[in-house]
N, CA, C and O of each residue as an XYZ file, in Angstrom:
880
protein
N     -26.715     23.613    -99.884
C     -26.077     24.982    -98.814
C     -24.829     25.211    -98.895
O     -23.834     24.485    -98.895
N     -25.073     26.770    -98.992
C     -23.913     27.541    -99.791
C     -22.818     27.786    -99.147
O     -22.855     28.124    -97.964
N     -21.971     27.688    -99.647
C     -20.685     27.593    -98.936
C     -20.444     28.517    -97.584
O     -20.092     27.922    -96.566
N     -20.603     29.804    -97.544
C     -20.821     30.648    -96.366
C     -21.281     30.237    -94.901
O     -20.743     30.619    -93.862
N     -22.821     29.044    -95.054
C     -23.757     28.880    -94.431
C     -22.791     27.656    -93.791
O     -22.766     27.570    -92.563
N     -22.031     26.751    -94.552
C     -21.291     25.825    -94.376
C     -19.938     26.334    -92.909
O     -19.743     25.897    -91.774
N     -19.265     27.467    -93.773
C     -18.001     27.613    -92.775
C     -18.936     28.702    -91.377
O     -18.355     28.889    -90.308
N     -20.144     29.212    -91.587
C     -20.469     29.496    -90.268
C     -20.759     28.148    -89.408
O     -19.949     28.206    -88.482
N     -21.378     27.194    -89.298
C     -21.681     26.042    -89.054
C     -20.392     25.378    -88.417
O     -20.314     25.081    -87.225
N     -19.238     25.151    -89.494
C     -18.260     24.698    -88.863
C     -17.337     25.780    -87.816
O     -17.115     25.717    -86.607
N     -17.041     26.492    -88.563
C     -16.647     27.597    -87.040
C     -17.337     27.849    -85.547
O     -16.816     28.192    -84.486
N     -18.918     27.497    -85.935
C     -19.784     27.581    -84.116
C     -19.490     26.071    -84.033
O     -19.214     26.082    -82.833
N     -19.349     24.890    -84.356
C     -19.400     23.885    -83.620
C     -17.953     23.650    -83.272
O     -17.769     23.618    -82.056
N     -16.990     23.496    -83.934
C     -15.420     24.208    -83.355
C     -15.340     24.931    -82.020
O     -14.933     24.475    -80.952
N     -15.769     26.044    -82.264
C     -15.788     26.885    -80.818
C     -16.717     26.810    -79.734
O     -16.757     27.541    -78.744
N     -17.868     25.318    -80.188
C     -18.734     25.129    -78.941
C     -18.358     23.827    -78.196
O     -18.559     23.556    -77.012
N     -17.748     23.061    -79.187
C     -17.411     21.353    -78.514
C     -16.474     20.987    -77.504
O     -16.447     19.979    -76.799
N     -15.596     22.116    -77.556
C     -14.709     21.862    -76.222
C     -15.707     22.373    -75.071
O     -15.794     21.606    -74.112
N     -16.377     23.399    -75.022
C     -17.455     23.398    -73.778
C     -17.859     22.411    -73.396
O     -17.849     22.009    -72.233
N     -18.424     21.691    -74.692
C     -19.441     20.644    -74.388
C     -18.899     19.414    -73.880
O     -19.642     18.676    -73.232
N     -17.660     19.086    -74.094
C     -17.008     18.002    -73.551
C     -16.234     18.228    -72.628
O     -15.661     17.235    -72.180
N     -15.885     19.704    -71.933
C     -15.191     19.581    -70.971
C     -16.444     19.835    -69.456
O     -16.149     19.482    -68.315
N     -17.944     20.574    -69.867
C     -18.832     20.622    -68.949
C     -19.666     19.041    -68.500
O     -20.457     18.751    -67.603
N     -18.922     18.125    -69.807
C     -19.339     16.268    -69.770
C     -18.272     16.023    -68.574
O     -18.511     15.653    -67.424
N     -16.838     16.381    -69.266
C     -16.057     15.753    -67.886
C     -16.350     15.960    -66.398
O     -16.097     15.226    -65.442
N     -17.012     17.276    -66.463
C     -17.092     17.764    -64.168
C     -18.342     16.956    -63.954
O     -18.575     16.639    -62.787
N     -19.298     16.520    -65.011
C     -20.502     15.046    -64.536
C     -20.272     14.270    -64.098
O     -20.006     13.375    -64.900
N     -20.172     13.938    -62.912
C     -20.320     12.656    -61.454
C     -20.547     11.528    -62.396
O     -21.438     11.829    -63.191
N     -19.998     10.178    -62.624
C     -20.317      9.138    -63.242
C     -21.465      8.634    -62.429
O     -21.509      9.001    -61.255
N     -22.465      7.790    -62.918
C     -23.490      7.360    -62.579
C     -23.236      6.267    -61.260
O     -22.349      5.419    -61.359
N     -23.998      6.351    -60.156
C     -24.047      5.479    -59.308
C     -22.423      4.977    -58.497
O     -21.988      3.946    -57.983
N     -21.989      6.157    -58.715
C     -20.747      6.235    -57.894
C     -20.854      6.813    -56.773
O     -21.489      7.865    -56.845
N     -20.408      6.487    -55.553
C     -20.732      7.446    -54.210
C     -19.751      7.747    -53.657
O     -18.676      7.244    -53.328
N     -20.640      9.306    -53.550
C     -19.210     10.307    -52.924
C     -18.702      9.800    -51.706
O     -19.240      9.077    -50.867
N     -17.402     10.378    -51.758
C     -16.969     10.237    -50.121
C     -15.894     11.825    -50.691
O     -15.718     12.530    -51.685
N     -15.530     11.711    -49.566
C     -14.498     12.737    -48.999
C     -13.171     12.079    -48.896
O     -12.365     12.781    -48.285
N     -12.721     10.991    -49.290
C     -11.496     10.183    -49.630
C     -10.894      9.892    -47.929
O     -11.387      8.902    -47.389
N     -10.114     10.515    -47.295
C      -9.363     10.817    -45.648
C     -10.081     11.901    -45.395
O     -10.818     11.587    -44.460
N     -10.209     12.592    -45.587
C     -10.581     14.039    -44.952
C     -12.174     14.165    -45.686
O     -12.484     13.715    -46.789
N     -12.832     14.720    -44.974
C     -14.504     14.812    -45.463
C     -14.472     16.157    -46.217
O     -13.757     17.020    -45.708
N     -15.267     16.537    -47.576
C     -15.180     17.709    -47.883
C     -16.018     18.423    -47.377
O     -16.755     17.895    -46.545
N     -16.149     19.457    -47.604
C     -17.051     20.961    -47.356
C     -18.415     20.330    -47.725
O     -19.237     20.168    -46.823
N     -18.694     19.983    -48.932
C     -20.185     19.715    -49.199
C     -20.472     18.217    -47.882
O     -21.444     18.012    -47.156
N     -19.477     17.614    -48.001
C     -20.536     16.346    -47.354
C     -20.469     16.859    -45.825
O     -21.126     16.015    -45.214
N     -19.999     17.832    -44.888
C     -20.226     18.470    -43.958
C     -21.187     19.206    -43.961
O     -21.907     19.238    -42.963
N     -21.399     19.811    -44.815
C     -22.416     20.490    -44.387
C     -24.092     19.452    -44.534
O     -25.232     19.830    -44.265
N     -23.686     18.280    -44.982
C     -25.116     17.421    -45.082
C     -25.233     16.941    -43.153
O     -24.429     16.793    -42.232
N     -26.198     16.880    -43.275
C     -26.969     16.607    -42.018
C     -26.439     14.793    -41.654
O     -26.946     13.905    -42.339
N     -25.697     14.532    -40.854
C     -25.123     13.331    -40.289
C     -24.185     12.513    -41.533
O     -24.133     11.291    -41.677
N     -23.391     13.666    -42.465
C     -22.604     13.350    -43.011
C     -21.354     12.716    -42.615
O     -20.804     11.699    -43.036
N     -20.866     13.981    -41.240
C     -19.689     13.583    -40.778
C     -20.025     13.551    -39.281
O     -19.828     12.536    -38.612
N     -20.763     15.181    -38.537
C     -21.400     14.362    -37.419
C     -22.654     13.737    -37.264
O     -23.744     14.077    -37.724
N     -22.280     12.543    -36.381
C     -23.881     12.378    -36.281
C     -24.312     12.664    -35.124
O     -23.669     12.856    -34.092
N     -25.941     12.705    -35.391
C     -26.871     13.536    -34.172
C     -26.545     13.120    -32.831
O     -26.510     11.967    -32.402
N     -26.287     14.314    -32.155
C     -25.497     13.724    -30.424
C     -26.644     13.309    -30.121
O     -26.443     12.516    -29.201
N     -27.908     13.362    -30.359
C     -29.371     12.184    -29.398
C     -28.954     11.170    -29.996
O     -29.980     10.506    -30.147
N     -28.171     10.641    -30.413
C     -28.101      9.180    -31.284
C     -27.041      8.689    -30.355
O     -27.112      7.484    -30.116
N     -25.957      9.426    -29.705
C     -25.388      8.641    -28.956
C     -25.598      8.438    -27.691
O     -26.234      9.144    -26.908
N     -24.877      7.149    -27.445
C     -25.009      6.472    -26.564
C     -24.573      7.244    -24.884
O     -23.539      7.902    -24.772
N     -25.039      7.138    -24.307
C     -24.791      8.266    -22.883
C     -24.824      6.842    -21.723
O     -25.569      5.885    -21.511
N     -23.804      7.278    -21.284
C     -23.512      6.142    -20.096
C     -24.226      6.222    -19.462
O     -24.562      7.394    -19.294
N     -25.170      4.987    -18.470
C     -25.717      5.098    -17.352
C     -25.006      5.745    -16.015
O     -23.875      6.228    -15.940
N     -25.823      5.637    -15.167
C     -25.140      5.779    -13.874
C     -24.507      4.667    -12.931
O     -25.151      3.759    -12.406
N     -22.886      4.925    -12.777
C     -22.420      3.918    -12.603
C     -22.697      3.398    -11.068
O     -23.006      4.336    -10.333
N     -22.668      2.465    -10.591
C     -22.753      2.085     -9.171
C     -21.827      1.891     -8.077
O     -20.835      1.197     -8.298
N     -22.003      2.413     -6.899
C     -20.654      2.770     -6.217
C     -20.768      1.854     -5.220
O     -21.837      1.712     -4.626
N     -19.528      1.035     -4.888
C     -19.944      0.234     -3.328
C     -20.246      0.699     -2.489
O     -19.360      1.478     -2.137
N     -21.136      0.718     -1.791
C     -21.444      1.514     -0.587
C     -20.271      0.810      0.591
O     -20.904      0.334      1.533
N     -19.329      0.701      0.695
C     -18.428      0.479      1.826
C     -18.360      1.928      2.384
O     -18.639      3.038      1.930
N     -17.856      1.437      3.597
C     -17.542      2.979      5.163
C     -16.569      3.132      4.252
O     -16.178      2.633      3.197
N     -16.227      4.258      5.248
C     -14.949      5.142      5.443
C     -14.029      4.735      5.946
O     -12.970      5.361      5.903
N     -14.186      3.218      6.761
C     -12.927      2.981      7.062
C     -12.684      1.630      5.876
O     -11.541      1.222      6.084
N     -13.157      1.032      5.045
C     -13.007      0.348      4.720
C     -12.733      0.702      2.824
O     -13.594      1.209      2.105
N     -11.329      0.272      2.357
C     -10.684      0.679      1.214
C     -10.366     -0.726      0.530
O      -9.866     -1.709      1.078
N     -10.772     -0.591     -0.795
C     -10.324     -1.369     -1.452
C     -10.102     -0.911     -2.660
O     -10.946     -0.233     -3.246
N      -8.844     -1.247     -3.222
C      -8.337     -1.217     -4.164
C      -8.053     -2.698     -5.503
O      -7.849     -3.835     -5.080
N      -8.085     -2.452     -6.812
C      -8.047     -3.827     -7.483
C      -8.306     -3.272     -8.929
O      -8.995     -2.294     -9.216
N      -7.372     -4.381    -10.074
C      -7.240     -3.548    -11.450
C      -8.951     -4.173    -11.787
O      -8.854     -4.820    -12.830
N      -9.667     -4.188    -11.544
C     -11.412     -4.625    -11.340
C     -12.014     -4.863    -10.208
O     -11.735     -5.499     -9.192
N     -13.368     -3.892    -10.772
C     -14.321     -4.408     -9.662
C     -15.388     -3.960    -10.318
O     -15.575     -2.911    -10.934
N     -16.297     -5.199    -10.040
C     -17.716     -5.443    -10.698
C     -18.516     -5.535     -9.800
O     -18.059     -6.068     -8.788
N     -20.333     -4.989     -9.727
C     -21.240     -5.277     -9.035
C     -21.855     -6.164     -9.690
O     -22.418     -5.687    -10.675
N     -22.002     -7.379     -9.548
C     -22.617     -8.849    -10.500
C     -24.032     -9.154    -10.241
O     -24.728     -9.784    -11.037
N     -24.577     -8.550     -8.752
C     -25.723     -8.412     -8.048
C     -26.134     -7.051     -7.306
O     -25.336     -6.285     -6.765
N     -26.598     -6.998     -7.331
C     -27.027     -5.423     -5.683
C     -26.314     -5.875     -4.707
O     -26.466     -6.995     -4.218
N     -25.400     -4.966     -4.313
C     -24.646     -5.272     -3.318
C     -23.447     -6.230     -2.950
O     -22.918     -6.461     -1.863
N     -23.236     -6.631     -4.012
C     -22.542     -7.687     -4.199
C     -21.303     -7.456     -5.476
O     -21.665     -7.266     -6.637
N     -19.616     -7.507     -5.039
C     -18.803     -6.878     -5.762
C     -17.718     -7.920     -5.858
O     -17.499     -8.574     -4.838
N     -16.975     -8.177     -6.994
C     -16.332     -9.390     -7.233
C     -15.049     -8.061     -8.035
O     -15.050     -7.185     -8.900
N     -14.160     -8.659     -7.090
C     -12.350     -7.658     -7.129
C     -11.140     -8.711     -7.655
O     -10.704     -9.686     -7.043
N     -10.795     -8.287     -8.779
C      -9.851     -9.070     -9.039
C      -8.666     -8.396     -9.961
O      -8.831     -7.597    -10.883
N      -7.328     -8.973     -9.424
C      -6.641     -8.278    -10.033
C      -5.197     -7.447     -9.022
O      -4.718     -6.362     -9.351
N      -4.904     -7.955     -8.259
C      -3.872     -7.319     -7.079
C      -4.797     -6.551     -6.518
O      -4.880     -5.356     -6.803
N      -5.789     -7.280     -5.458
C      -6.955     -6.877     -4.760
C      -6.065     -6.223     -3.423
O      -5.249     -7.047     -3.010
N      -6.058     -5.552     -3.033
C      -6.014     -4.444     -1.730
C      -6.757     -4.167     -0.759
O      -7.265     -3.055     -0.903
N      -7.140     -4.837      0.455
C      -7.787     -3.965      1.612
C      -7.455     -3.784      2.580
O      -6.645     -4.463      3.211
N      -7.992     -2.845      2.914
C      -7.111     -1.908      4.075
C      -8.959     -2.070      5.321
O      -9.921     -2.222      4.568
N      -9.182     -2.059      6.119
C     -10.408     -2.063      7.056
C      -9.659     -2.229      8.734
O      -8.935     -3.137      9.140
N     -10.143     -1.007      9.461
C      -9.745     -0.929     10.966
C      -8.620     -1.970     11.261
O      -8.794     -3.110     11.692
N      -7.245     -1.275     10.899
C      -6.385     -2.298     11.438
C      -5.573     -3.197     10.644
O      -4.348     -3.193     10.522
N      -6.418     -3.959     10.129
C      -5.438     -5.006      9.288
C      -5.789     -4.969      7.661
O      -6.916     -4.655      7.281
N      -4.766     -5.305      6.772
C      -4.691     -5.224      5.573
C      -4.714     -6.450      5.038
O      -4.441     -7.367      5.812
N      -4.954     -6.708      3.976
C      -5.848     -7.835      3.342
C      -5.531     -7.769      1.459
O      -5.986     -6.962      0.648
N      -4.787     -8.702      1.278
C      -4.117     -8.868     -0.383
C      -4.303    -10.165     -0.656
O      -4.097    -11.064      0.159
N      -4.849    -10.385     -2.245
C      -4.911    -11.354     -3.141
C      -4.705    -11.139     -4.741
O      -4.033    -10.329     -5.379
N      -5.569    -12.210     -5.120
C      -5.181    -11.928     -6.675
C      -7.032    -12.125     -6.693
O      -7.336    -11.993     -7.878
N      -8.229    -12.362     -5.925
C      -9.179    -12.029     -6.103
C     -10.275    -12.188     -5.112
O     -10.576    -13.244     -4.555
N     -10.818    -11.071     -4.957
C     -11.833    -11.278     -3.707
C     -13.397    -10.890     -4.088
O     -13.650    -10.128     -5.022
N     -14.571    -11.591     -3.138
C     -15.495    -11.259     -3.514
C     -16.227    -10.260     -2.031
O     -15.728    -10.208     -0.907
N     -17.311     -9.671     -2.426
C     -17.700     -8.973     -0.944
C     -19.249     -9.011     -1.075
O     -19.836     -9.044     -2.157
N     -19.698     -9.005     -0.158
C     -21.502     -8.889      0.221
C     -21.406     -7.643      0.875
O     -20.618     -7.604      1.820
N     -21.924     -6.781      0.636
C     -21.549     -5.421      1.653
C     -22.982     -5.479      2.214
O     -23.186     -4.452      2.863
N     -24.175     -6.392      2.205
C     -25.072     -6.033      3.208
C     -24.937     -7.258      4.244
O     -25.733     -7.337      5.180
N     -23.803     -8.318      4.044
C     -23.465     -9.099      5.071
C     -22.574     -8.838      5.747
O     -22.552     -8.914      6.975
N     -21.486     -8.402      4.842
C     -20.113     -7.850      5.132
C     -19.084     -9.598      5.165
O     -18.051     -9.928      5.746
N     -19.701    -10.073      4.559
C     -18.849    -11.416      3.847
C     -17.924    -11.151      2.971
O     -18.085    -10.507      1.934
N     -16.672    -11.768      3.464
C     -15.538    -11.414      2.253
C     -14.945    -12.576      1.986
O     -14.353    -13.112      2.923
N     -14.951    -13.063      1.025
C     -13.833    -14.346      0.202
C     -12.774    -14.326     -0.335
O     -12.865    -13.763     -1.426
N     -12.027    -14.585     -0.164
C     -10.373    -13.375     -0.716
C      -9.715    -15.259     -1.160
O      -9.663    -16.123     -0.285
N      -9.246    -15.558     -2.801
C      -8.352    -16.402     -2.682
C      -7.613    -16.016     -3.797
O      -7.873    -15.152     -4.634
N      -6.177    -17.145     -3.659
C      -4.898    -16.743     -4.790
C      -3.890    -16.100     -3.859
O      -4.156    -14.987     -3.405
N      -3.121    -16.508     -3.639
C      -2.261    -16.177     -2.630
C      -2.590    -14.963     -1.692
O      -1.979    -13.916     -1.907
N      -3.640    -15.021     -0.517
C      -3.770    -14.556      0.243
C      -2.994    -14.105      1.615
O      -2.799    -14.989      2.450
N      -2.556    -12.820      1.882
C      -1.710    -12.563      2.935
C      -2.492    -11.379      3.741
O      -3.013    -10.317      3.400
N      -2.348    -11.969      4.789
C      -3.435    -10.953      5.942
C      -2.256    -10.835      7.319
O      -1.614    -11.608      8.031
N      -2.525     -8.822      7.094
C      -1.361     -8.789      8.321
C      -2.050     -7.836      9.415
O      -2.771     -6.956      8.946
N      -1.939     -7.887     10.639
C      -2.779     -7.106     11.488
C      -1.121     -6.884     12.189
O       0.007     -7.321     11.963
N      -1.830     -5.852     13.235
C      -0.098     -5.524     13.771
C       0.825     -6.243     13.754
O       1.475     -6.125     12.715
N       1.316     -7.173     14.647
C       2.405     -7.988     14.316
C       1.928     -9.423     14.023
O       2.495    -10.446     14.409
N       1.320     -9.385     13.624
C       0.804    -10.978     13.165
C       0.487    -10.785     12.030
O      -0.008     -9.781     11.517
N       0.844    -12.028     11.473
C       1.035    -12.350      9.906
C       0.678    -13.636      9.625
O       1.086    -14.536     10.359
N      -0.308    -13.971      8.290
C      -0.828    -14.796      7.756
C      -1.017    -15.066      6.206
O      -1.293    -14.126      5.461
N      -0.922    -15.875      5.904
C      -0.838    -16.353      4.430
C      -1.498    -17.591      4.569
O      -1.492    -18.298      5.577
N      -2.354    -17.924      2.967
C      -2.795    -19.042      2.891
C      -3.570    -18.401      1.517
O      -3.485    -17.315      0.943
N      -4.611    -20.005      1.218
C      -4.899    -20.241     -0.212
C      -6.159    -19.561     -0.575
O      -6.479    -19.275     -1.729
N      -6.982    -19.276      0.691
C      -8.668    -19.000      0.695
C      -8.489    -18.430      1.937
O      -7.713    -18.811      2.814
N      -9.449    -17.251      1.971
C     -10.245    -16.908      3.409
C     -11.002    -16.819      3.288
O     -11.466    -16.946      2.156
N     -11.953    -16.452      4.615
C     -13.632    -16.538      4.347
C     -13.629    -15.901      5.938
O     -13.530    -16.515      7.000
N     -13.774    -14.455      5.696
C     -14.093    -13.539      6.819
C     -15.125    -12.541      6.461
O     -15.469    -11.969      5.427
N     -15.594    -12.545      8.061
C     -16.973    -11.607      8.096
C     -16.177     -9.955      8.890
O     -15.474     -9.777      9.885
N     -16.702     -9.103      7.924
C     -16.080     -8.107      8.647
C     -16.556     -7.448     10.017
O     -15.937     -6.839     10.890
N     -17.983     -7.827      9.859
C     -18.504     -7.161     11.463
C     -17.955     -8.227     12.116
O     -16.879     -7.847     12.579
N     -18.204     -9.631     12.443
C     -17.822    -10.063     13.605
C     -15.969    -10.365     13.600
O     -15.489    -10.526     14.722
N     -15.299    -10.415     12.782
C     -13.993    -10.900     12.195
C     -13.818    -12.147     12.606
O     -12.742    -12.506     13.084
N     -14.851    -12.959     12.472
C     -14.402    -14.521     12.420
C     -14.512    -14.960     11.034
O     -15.251    -14.470     10.180
N     -13.627    -16.025     10.885
C     -13.543    -16.528      9.847
C     -12.816    -17.535      9.960
O     -12.368    -17.938     11.034
N     -12.549    -18.245      8.447
C     -11.297    -19.406      8.324
C      -9.957    -19.313      7.439
O      -9.848    -18.182      6.967
N      -9.296    -19.854      7.213
C      -8.109    -19.682      6.596
C      -7.630    -20.958      5.997
O      -7.419    -21.850      6.819
N      -7.385    -21.277      4.593
C      -6.964    -22.424      4.344
C      -5.331    -22.795      3.660
O      -4.742    -22.145      2.795
N      -4.897    -23.944      4.307
C      -3.932    -24.273      4.040
C      -2.803    -22.914      4.662
O      -1.805    -22.512      4.064
N      -3.162    -22.561      5.592
C      -2.883    -21.622      6.702
C      -1.429    -21.622      7.040
O      -1.000    -22.741      7.319
N      -0.476    -20.549      7.091
C       1.035    -20.441      7.193
C       1.073    -19.107      8.430
O       0.471    -18.144      7.955
N       1.440    -18.898      9.410
C       1.152    -17.697      9.842
C       2.549    -17.429     11.462
O       3.237    -18.366     11.866
N       2.601    -16.363     11.910
C       3.557    -15.998     13.023
C       2.770    -15.100     13.715
O       2.086    -14.128     13.392
N       3.024    -15.641     14.701
C       2.350    -14.554     15.946
C       3.562    -14.211     16.738
O       4.466    -15.046     16.707
N       3.808    -12.755     17.688
C       4.679    -12.990     18.649
C       4.380    -14.140     19.813
O       3.458    -14.954     19.883
N       5.789    -13.841     20.920
C       7.096    -13.584     20.580
C       7.776    -14.000     19.443
O       8.264    -13.223     18.623
N       7.822    -15.372     19.369
C       8.123    -16.160     18.252
C       7.959    -17.321     17.950
O       8.855    -18.161     18.038
N       6.486    -17.620     17.441
C       6.153    -19.095     17.168
C       5.494    -18.808     15.927
O       4.790    -17.806     15.808
N       5.743    -19.907     14.677
C       5.098    -19.873     13.551
C       4.777    -21.572     13.467
O       5.303    -22.615     13.856
N       3.532    -21.131     12.679
C       2.495    -22.470     12.726
C       2.273    -22.029     11.541
O       2.174    -20.874     11.127
N       2.162    -23.577     10.728
C       1.217    -23.932      9.249
C      -0.064    -25.291      9.921
O       0.001    -25.981     10.938
N      -1.062    -25.230      8.895
C      -1.925    -25.939      8.920
C      -2.927    -26.224      8.390
O      -3.440    -25.121      8.199
N      -3.879    -27.273      7.838
C      -4.683    -27.261      7.303
C      -5.686    -26.223      7.245
O      -5.726    -25.725      6.120
N      -6.581    -25.678      8.131
C      -7.182    -24.784      8.178
C      -7.213    -24.230      9.693
O      -7.275    -25.096     10.565
N      -7.170    -22.669     10.164
C      -7.424    -21.855     11.072
C      -8.547    -20.801     11.292
O      -8.588    -19.700     10.744
N      -9.460    -21.304     12.180
C     -10.311    -20.742     12.170
C      -9.901    -19.936     13.409
O      -9.143    -20.284     14.313
N     -10.933    -18.147     13.168
C     -11.233    -17.384     13.845
C     -11.948    -17.571     15.030
O     -13.115    -17.906     14.827
N     -11.725    -17.497     15.840
C     -13.577    -17.795     16.903
C     -13.472    -16.931     18.177
O     -14.212    -17.160     19.133
N     -12.768    -16.167     18.192
C     -12.941    -15.064     18.921
C     -12.188    -13.923     18.948
O     -11.397    -13.960     18.005
N     -12.053    -12.776     19.695
C     -11.070    -11.559     19.867
C      -9.479    -12.173     19.486
O      -9.126    -12.174     18.307
N      -8.868    -12.516     20.201
C      -7.605    -13.201     19.802
C      -7.901    -14.370     20.162
O      -7.073    -14.681     21.019
N      -8.852    -15.479     19.940
C      -8.879    -17.123     19.856
C      -8.248    -17.402     18.856
O      -7.938    -16.407     18.202
N      -7.768    -18.787     18.266
C      -7.609    -19.504     17.329
C      -7.947    -20.650     17.370
O      -8.074    -21.002     18.543
N      -8.278    -21.853     16.286
C      -8.548    -23.040     16.392
C      -7.564    -23.862     14.696
O      -7.985    -24.088     13.561
N      -6.218    -24.070     15.326
C      -5.780    -24.929     13.762
C      -5.840    -26.289     14.141
O      -5.723    -27.004     15.137
N      -6.091    -26.352     12.828
C      -6.260    -28.390     12.546
C      -5.361    -28.479     11.462
O      -5.155    -27.758     10.486
N      -4.522    -30.303     12.159
C      -3.681    -30.637     11.660
C      -2.353    -29.995     11.102
O      -1.728    -30.041     10.042
N      -2.221    -29.365     12.345
C      -1.243    -28.272     12.691
C       0.259    -28.652     12.798
O       0.530    -29.853     12.802
N       1.206    -27.789     12.879
C       2.508    -28.052     12.957
C       2.750    -26.466     13.990
O       1.986    -25.582     13.602
N       3.389    -26.165     14.823
C       4.348    -25.498     16.028
C       5.831    -25.552     15.858
O       6.581    -26.526     15.780
N       6.057    -24.356     15.822
C       7.604    -24.353     16.127
C       7.874    -23.041     16.853
O       6.969    -22.269     17.172
N       9.446    -22.783     17.150
C       9.577    -21.373     17.696
C      11.258    -21.377     16.674
O      12.208    -20.643     16.945
N      11.231    -22.303     15.622
C      12.141    -21.957     14.979
C      11.904    -21.886     13.209
O      11.126    -22.616     12.594
N      12.659    -20.969     12.686
C      12.239    -19.870     11.199
C      12.800    -20.717     10.634
O      12.106    -20.730      9.618
N      14.127    -22.072     10.348
C      14.797    -22.483      9.988
C      13.395    -23.671      8.924
O      12.261    -23.988      9.282
N      14.215    -24.060      7.495
C      13.928    -24.450      6.765
C      12.849    -26.047      7.352
O      11.701    -26.430      7.131
N      14.157    -26.622      8.255
C      13.876    -27.961      8.757
C      14.262    -27.657     10.356
O      15.328    -27.978     10.883
N      12.896    -26.807     11.157
C      13.504    -26.490     12.714
C      13.792    -27.418     13.501
O      13.470    -28.563     13.181
N      14.551    -27.150     14.877
C      15.072    -27.897     15.332
C      14.287    -29.035     15.950
O      14.535    -30.217     16.189
N      12.845    -27.928     16.182
C      12.032    -29.192     17.381
C      10.879    -28.390     16.470
O      10.925    -27.287     15.926
N      10.013    -29.225     16.522
C       8.346    -29.161     16.257
C       7.517    -29.760     16.817
O       7.959    -30.853     17.170
N       6.005    -29.530     17.228
C       4.923    -30.051     17.543
C       3.937    -29.991     16.363
O       3.448    -29.137     15.622
N       3.886    -31.313     16.556
C       2.026    -32.000     15.419
C       1.162    -31.946     16.114
O       1.254    -32.450     17.234
N      -0.179    -31.206     15.623
C      -0.982    -31.757     16.630
C      -2.786    -32.172     15.252
O      -3.110    -31.856     14.107
N      -3.224    -32.786     16.096
C      -4.405    -32.981     15.201
C      -5.183    -31.578     15.141
O      -5.427    -31.120     14.025
N      -5.581    -30.875     16.281
C      -5.569    -29.645     16.706
C      -5.079    -29.209     17.655
O      -4.492    -29.866     18.515
N      -5.328    -27.461     17.638
C      -4.488    -26.706     18.622
C      -5.514    -25.392     18.769
O      -5.748    -24.605     17.852
N      -6.096    -25.321     20.161
C      -6.358    -23.623     20.679
C      -5.531    -22.815     21.185
O      -4.747    -22.972     22.121
N      -5.792    -21.682     20.340
C      -4.539    -20.964     20.794
C      -4.940    -19.542     21.423
O      -5.968    -19.106     20.905
N      -4.495    -18.870     22.219
C      -4.945    -17.806     22.620
C      -3.827    -16.512     22.396
O      -2.840    -16.837     23.056
N      -3.621    -15.438     21.865
C      -2.686    -14.942     21.289
C      -2.214    -14.278     23.003
O      -3.042    -13.797     23.776
N      -0.688    -14.412     23.306
C       0.271    -13.640     24.279
C      -0.326    -14.371     25.783
O      -0.121    -13.879     26.893
N      -1.178    -15.773     25.503
C      -1.498    -16.516     26.912
C      -1.503    -18.266     26.238
O      -0.459    -18.913     26.151
N      -2.508    -18.671     25.926
C      -1.295    -20.102     26.044
C      -1.820    -20.810     24.592
O      -2.251    -20.056     23.719
N      -1.772    -22.356     24.338
C      -1.909    -23.014     23.215
C      -2.581    -24.560     23.993
O      -2.047    -25.166     24.922
N      -3.525    -24.831     23.483
C      -4.036    -26.102     24.217
C      -3.894    -27.022     23.125
O      -4.422    -26.775     22.040
N      -3.345    -27.873     23.289
C      -2.697    -29.083     21.962
C      -3.957    -30.621     22.302
O      -4.377    -31.194     23.308
N      -4.143    -30.749     20.850
C      -4.509    -32.136     21.294
C      -4.204    -33.282     20.454
O      -3.990    -33.103     19.255
N      -4.167    -34.376     20.941
C      -3.391    -35.403     20.046
C      -1.847    -34.880     19.692
O      -1.684    -34.432     18.557
N      -1.197    -34.899     20.207
C       0.135    -33.780     19.639
C       1.309    -34.891     19.688
O       1.181    -35.702     20.605
N       2.283    -35.036     18.959
C       3.611    -35.324     19.043
C       4.752    -34.113     19.112
O       4.724    -32.994     18.599
N       5.758    -34.748     19.932
C       6.909    -33.638     19.414
C       8.041    -34.088     19.307
O       8.442    -34.868     20.171
N       8.955    -33.686     18.108
C       9.795    -33.946     17.584
C      11.327    -33.162     17.345
O      11.588    -32.218     16.599
N      11.856    -33.617     17.894
C      13.589    -32.787     17.770
C      14.471    -33.585     16.039
O      14.906    -34.731     15.915
N      14.460    -32.503     15.022
C      14.412    -32.836     14.046
C      13.628    -34.086     13.502
O      12.423    -34.108     13.750
N      14.127    -35.042     12.849
C      13.014    -36.355     12.904
C      12.870    -37.033     13.667
O      12.234    -38.048     13.382
N      13.425    -36.841     15.202
C      13.374    -37.776     16.097
C      12.211    -37.831     17.389
O      12.416    -37.145     18.390
N      10.979    -38.702     17.282
C       9.900    -38.093     18.053
C      11.126    -38.237     19.497
O      12.197    -38.764     19.800
N      10.124    -37.418     19.995
C      10.078    -37.128     21.504
C       8.977    -37.935     22.612
O       8.993    -37.656     23.811
């Protein structure tokens, strides 16, 4: 090969080699997943389903069932779930208002079909000037009849009572079992009447059964 040809090949190789190296450096290494880092690149955004999924594949929320409560019945709670048709469970600061009375509890279950209500945990029931507390309440909202367990209450003019169970058996009629009545609001009342059962009609009378009366701790 002549000296002139060698010089020409040398200059061509010297001129072309940098471009070959630069072009090779721009090629992506094999088996490397293309990502956009923290932010997606324009190329990824142009590809279907690269950044934005197909809207038809998104989960669409179904229709949420609503309690078939009347306008008179209002219930607020931290959670309300329909565990079966027309049966609702409410938990956390349950607050129920219905036809002049207010019920508060930690938990409540309500059957919208039968109108049966069960409330548990720090149950408080207020109606007009009557106040009642207990551990558990079973009440039918249609008949207004039911039972409060470990009940403590107050009725005017100044009657305090507590007992194992209090049944509401009529519009203004109640029956207390294994209960105590007094007119004193002291921790240790000046007098109290213990009874195995008592039938009470608000603003009228109380019938006691198997009772004894005490002044402080002294039987009378």
